[in-house]
Structures are given as structure tokens and as C-alpha cells.
matplotlib code that plots the C-alpha trace (Angstrom):
import matplotlib.pyplot as plt

x = [209.8, 206.0, 205.5, 207.0, 204.6, 201.9, 202.6, 202.5, 198.9, 197.3, 198.5, 196.9, 194.7, 194.1, 194.6, 191.6, 189.7, 190.0, 189.9, 186.5, 185.2, 186.4, 184.5, 181.4, 182.0, 181.4, 178.2, 177.0, 177.5, 175.8, 172.9, 172.3, 173.2, 170.0, 169.6, 170.8, 174.2, 174.9, 174.4, 176.9, 179.6, 179.3, 179.1, 181.9, 184.3, 183.4, 184.8, 187.4, 188.5, 187.5, 190.1, 192.7, 192.4, 193.0, 195.7, 197.6, 196.6, 198.0, 201.5, 201.5, 201.2, 203.1, 205.7, 205.6, 206.5]
y = [45.8, 47.6, 48.3, 44.7, 43.5, 44.9, 44.4, 40.8, 41.3, 42.6, 40.6, 37.6, 39.9, 39.8, 36.0, 36.1, 37.5, 36.1, 32.5, 33.9, 34.6, 31.1, 29.8, 31.4, 31.6, 27.6, 28.3, 30.2, 27.3, 24.7, 26.5, 30.6, 32.6, 33.7, 36.9, 36.7, 35.1, 37.2, 40.5, 38.4, 37.6, 41.5, 43.0, 40.3, 41.9, 44.9, 44.3, 42.7, 46.0, 48.1, 46.1, 45.9, 50.3, 50.5, 47.4, 49.7, 53.2, 51.6, 50.7, 54.3, 56.4, 53.4, 54.4, 57.8, 58.3]
z = [226.5, 228.6, 224.9, 223.7, 225.5, 224.2, 221.1, 221.9, 223.7, 220.6, 217.8, 220.7, 219.9, 216.1, 216.7, 219.1, 216.8, 214.1, 214.5, 216.7, 213.0, 211.9, 213.7, 213.4, 209.4, 210.4, 212.7, 210.2, 207.8, 210.1, 211.5, 211.4, 214.6, 216.1, 216.9, 220.8, 219.6, 217.6, 219.2, 222.8, 219.9, 218.5, 222.6, 223.2, 221.0, 222.0, 225.4, 224.2, 222.2, 225.3, 227.5, 224.6, 224.4, 228.8, 229.0, 226.2, 228.4, 231.8, 229.4, 228.3, 231.2, 233.1, 230.7, 231.2, 234.6]

ax = plt.figure().add_subplot(projection="3d")
ax.plot(x, y, z, "-o")
ax.set_aspect("equal")
plt.show()
């Protein structure tokens, strides 16, 4: 059960990243992102990846016990 929950989180994460990418592309067409905004988006994506990894590791370690 824990594993399917991780898959759901993974799917949700991918969906949100794709949605953010589409929004970003839309905004870039109307007005280019400032260097600051681009940096914030990049760092935000990294943070989301780290959170997803950490959640995956917690699920894995709790499964082993």
C-alpha cells in the first residue's frame, strides 16, 4: 500500500511539474521571465525533487522494518 501511495505522489509531482512548465511557456510568450524568476522556478523544482526523494526514502525504510 505504501508503494502505491508513492507512485501516486510521483504521478502528482510529474503532473504539477508539467503544469508549471506549460504556465512558464505561456508567460514566456507574453513576457520573458526575469533572471530572478527563472532562478526561483529552477530552485523550486529542485526542492520538489528533494522532497519527493525524501518521501520515497521514508516510505522505503518504513517498509523494511
